[in-house]
C-alpha positions as CSV (number, residue, x, y, z in Angstrom):
1,X,-10.0,10.0,-47.3
2,X,-8.0,12.2,-45.0
3,X,-6.4,10.7,-41.9
4,X,-5.3,12.7,-38.8
5,X,-1.6,12.7,-38.1
6,X,-2.0,10.4,-35.0
7,X,-3.9,7.8,-37.1
8,X,-1.4,8.1,-39.9
9,X,1.5,7.7,-37.5
10,X,-0.1,4.7,-35.8
11,X,-0.7,3.1,-39.2
12,X,3.0,3.5,-40.0
13,X,4.3,1.9,-36.8
14,X,2.2,-1.3,-36.1
15,X,2.5,-2.6,-32.5
16,X,3.5,0.7,-31.0
17,X,1.2,2.4,-28.5
18,X,0.7,6.1,-28.2
19,X,1.7,7.3,-24.7
20,X,0.8,10.5,-23.0
21,X,3.8,12.8,-22.6
22,X,3.8,15.8,-20.1
23,X,3.7,19.1,-21.8
24,X,6.0,20.8,-19.2
25,X,8.6,19.6,-16.7
26,X,7.3,19.2,-13.1
27,X,9.0,21.5,-10.7
28,X,10.7,20.4,-7.6
29,X,8.0,21.9,-5.4
30,X,5.2,20.3,-7.4
31,X,6.9,16.9,-7.1
32,X,7.3,17.4,-3.4
33,X,3.6,18.3,-3.0
34,X,2.6,15.2,-4.9
35,X,4.9,13.0,-2.9
36,X,3.8,14.5,0.5
37,X,1.3,11.6,1.0
38,X,3.7,8.8,0.0
39,X,5.5,8.5,3.4
40,X,5.4,5.1,5.1
41,X,4.7,4.9,8.8
42,X,6.3,2.1,10.9
43,X,4.1,-0.6,12.5
44,X,3.4,0.1,16.2
45,X,4.5,-3.0,18.2
46,X,3.6,-3.9,21.7
47,X,4.7,-6.7,24.0
48,X,2.1,-9.5,24.4
49,X,1.6,-10.1,28.2
50,X,1.0,-13.8,27.6
51,X,3.9,-14.9,25.5
52,X,6.2,-11.8,25.7
53,X,6.5,-11.5,22.0
54,X,6.2,-8.2,20.1
55,X,3.0,-8.1,18.2
56,X,1.1,-5.3,16.3
57,X,-1.2,-3.2,18.5
58,X,-4.9,-4.3,18.6
59,X,-4.0,-7.8,17.2
60,X,-4.1,-11.2,18.9
61,X,-1.9,-13.9,17.4
62,X,-3.1,-17.4,17.0
63,X,-1.0,-19.1,19.7
64,X,-2.3,-16.9,22.5
65,X,-5.8,-17.0,21.2
66,X,-5.8,-20.8,21.1
67,X,-4.3,-20.9,24.6
68,X,-7.0,-18.5,25.9
69,X,-9.8,-20.6,24.3
70,X,-8.3,-23.8,25.6
71,X,-8.2,-22.6,29.2
72,X,-11.9,-22.0,29.0
73,X,-11.7,-18.5,30.6
74,X,-14.8,-16.6,29.6
75,X,-14.7,-13.1,28.3
76,X,-11.9,-11.0,27.1
77,X,-8.2,-11.7,26.8
78,X,-6.3,-10.8,30.0
79,X,-4.8,-7.6,28.6
């Protein structure tokens, strides 16, 4: 029975895993193109008109929501 070189090599080194290796080095521009979508954007913060804390936009934190519900004011938050 004839084994391929990969199978024979794997049989010689038990426990090792064959890993893919790039054929050519990635150029600087190719790395830049790949990484162009990896940039992180900062979270936009606004000042809450009820408690004057900075909170992410389009979010209501629990303290102000509880206070709004407790006051019994119908409808939307006052901002």
